[in-house]
C-alpha positions as a Markdown table, in Angstrom:
| # | Residue | x | y | z |
|---|---|---|---|---|
| 1 | Met | 18.2 | 108.0 | 8.0 |
| 2 | Ile | 20.5 | 105.3 | 9.1 |
| 3 | Ser | 20.2 | 103.3 | 12.4 |
| 4 | Leu | 23.1 | 103.2 | 14.8 |
| 5 | His | 23.7 | 102.5 | 18.5 |
| 6 | Arg | 25.5 | 104.7 | 20.9 |
| 7 | Leu | 28.4 | 103.1 | 22.7 |
| 8 | Gly | 28.1 | 102.9 | 26.4 |
| 9 | His | 24.2 | 103.3 | 26.4 |
| 10 | Lys | 21.5 | 100.7 | 26.4 |
| 11 | Leu | 21.6 | 99.0 | 23.1 |
| 12 | Glu | 18.8 | 101.1 | 21.7 |
| 13 | Pro | 19.1 | 102.4 | 18.1 |
| 14 | Phe | 18.9 | 106.0 | 17.2 |
| 15 | Arg | 18.5 | 107.5 | 13.8 |
| 16 | Leu | 21.0 | 109.8 | 12.1 |
| 17 | Asn | 20.8 | 111.8 | 8.9 |
| 18 | Pro | 24.0 | 110.5 | 7.1 |
| 19 | Asp | 24.4 | 113.8 | 5.4 |
| 20 | Leu | 25.5 | 115.3 | 8.6 |
| 21 | Ile | 28.5 | 113.0 | 9.0 |
| 22 | Val | 31.7 | 114.7 | 8.3 |
| 23 | Thr | 34.3 | 112.1 | 9.5 |
| 24 | Val | 34.2 | 108.5 | 10.9 |
| 25 | Glu | 37.3 | 107.7 | 13.0 |
| 26 | Ala | 38.4 | 104.6 | 14.9 |
| 27 | Thr | 40.2 | 105.8 | 18.0 |
| 28 | Pro | 39.8 | 102.7 | 18.9 |
| 29 | Asp | 36.0 | 103.4 | 19.4 |
| 30 | Thr | 34.1 | 104.6 | 16.4 |
| 31 | Val | 33.7 | 108.4 | 16.6 |
| 32 | Leu | 31.4 | 110.3 | 14.3 |
| 33 | Thr | 32.0 | 114.0 | 13.8 |
| 34 | Leu | 28.9 | 115.8 | 12.6 |
| 35 | Ala | 28.6 | 119.0 | 10.5 |
| 36 | Thr | 27.4 | 120.7 | 13.7 |
| 37 | Gly | 30.6 | 119.9 | 15.5 |
| 38 | Ala | 29.0 | 117.3 | 17.7 |
| 39 | Lys | 30.8 | 114.0 | 18.3 |
| 40 | Ile | 29.0 | 110.7 | 18.7 |
| 41 | Val | 30.6 | 107.5 | 19.9 |
| 42 | Val | 28.8 | 104.5 | 18.3 |
| 43 | Ala | 29.1 | 100.7 | 18.7 |
| 44 | Glu | 29.3 | 100.1 | 15.0 |
| 45 | Thr | 32.7 | 99.8 | 13.2 |
| 46 | Pro | 33.7 | 102.5 | 10.7 |
| 47 | Glu | 33.2 | 100.0 | 7.9 |
| 48 | Arg | 29.6 | 99.3 | 9.1 |
| 49 | Val | 28.9 | 103.0 | 9.2 |
| 50 | Ala | 30.2 | 103.5 | 5.7 |
| 51 | Lys | 28.2 | 100.5 | 4.5 |
| 52 | Glu | 24.9 | 102.0 | 6.0 |
| 53 | Val | 25.7 | 105.4 | 4.5 |
| 54 | Arg | 26.3 | 103.9 | 1.0 |
| 55 | Ala | 23.0 | 101.7 | 1.3 |
| 56 | Tyr | 21.1 | 104.9 | 2.2 |
| 57 | Arg | 22.4 | 106.9 | -0.7 |
| 58 | Val | 21.8 | 104.0 | -3.1 |
| 59 | Asp | 18.1 | 103.8 | -1.9 |
| 60 | Val | 17.7 | 107.5 | -2.3 |
| 61 | Leu | 19.2 | 107.6 | -5.8 |
| 62 | Ala | 17.1 | 104.6 | -6.9 |
| 63 | Ala | 14.0 | 106.2 | -5.7 |
| 64 | Ala | 14.8 | 109.5 | -7.6 |
| 65 | Leu | 15.7 | 107.6 | -10.8 |
| 66 | Gly | 12.5 | 105.6 | -10.6 |
| 67 | Arg | 10.4 | 108.9 | -10.2 |
| 68 | Arg | 12.4 | 110.4 | -13.2 |
| 69 | His | 11.6 | 107.3 | -15.3 |
| 70 | Glu | 7.9 | 107.6 | -14.4 |
| 71 | Leu | 7.9 | 111.3 | -15.3 |
| 72 | Arg | 9.5 | 110.6 | -18.7 |
| 73 | Arg | 6.8 | 107.9 | -19.4 |
| 74 | Gly | 4.1 | 110.4 | -18.5 |
| 75 | Glu | 2.9 | 108.5 | -15.5 |
| 76 | Thr | 1.8 | 110.2 | -12.4 |
| 77 | Pro | 4.8 | 109.9 | -9.9 |
| 78 | His | 4.2 | 108.6 | -6.5 |
| 79 | Leu | 6.3 | 108.7 | -3.4 |
| 80 | Ala | 7.3 | 105.3 | -2.0 |
| 81 | Pro | 6.8 | 104.9 | 1.8 |
| 82 | Val | 10.0 | 104.3 | 3.8 |
| 83 | Arg | 9.9 | 101.4 | 6.2 |
| 84 | Leu | 12.4 | 100.5 | 8.8 |
| 85 | Ala | 14.0 | 97.0 | 8.5 |
| 86 | Ala | 12.9 | 96.4 | 12.0 |
| 87 | Glu | 9.3 | 96.8 | 11.0 |
| 88 | Leu | 9.9 | 94.3 | 8.3 |
| 89 | Gly | 11.5 | 91.7 | 10.5 |
| 90 | His | 15.0 | 92.1 | 8.9 |
| 91 | Ala | 16.8 | 93.6 | 11.8 |
| 92 | Glu | 18.3 | 90.3 | 12.9 |
| 93 | His | 19.6 | 89.5 | 9.4 |
| 94 | Gly | 22.0 | 92.4 | 9.2 |
| 95 | Ala | 19.8 | 94.2 | 6.7 |
| 96 | Ser | 20.1 | 97.9 | 6.4 |
| 97 | Ala | 17.9 | 100.0 | 8.6 |
| 98 | His | 16.2 | 101.7 | 5.7 |
| 99 | His | 14.5 | 100.2 | 2.7 |
| 100 | Ile | 12.3 | 101.8 | 0.2 |
| 101 | His | 9.4 | 99.7 | -1.0 |
| 102 | Pro | 7.3 | 100.9 | -3.9 |
| 103 | Val | 3.6 | 101.1 | -3.5 |
| 104 | Asp | 1.5 | 99.2 | -6.0 |
| 105 | Ser | -0.4 | 102.0 | -7.8 |
| 106 | Ala | -3.6 | 99.8 | -7.6 |
| 107 | Gln | -3.3 | 99.9 | -3.7 |
| 108 | Ala | -2.4 | 103.6 | -3.5 |
């Protein structure tokens, strides 16, 4: 999920599955059109939305490739917990709202 802010609402983030986004338009506000037909006006720029979607997909692919590598080496794969940037204290640094952190197998 990516974290965005609705325009005109209290600056409270909401989470959105980026796979639902069909189009991102600047009219001049940023309008997301979802696969469901719903439209959402957000505070982020179209460039910021695209950056968040790219970062989300990179994280998903990296986790999938890591699991594939583990399977090929014959290790027991594990799922990495997903933690929000706000939980990690990165929210104020412009970090993406989703990071995947691998779990040390000794701690799991």
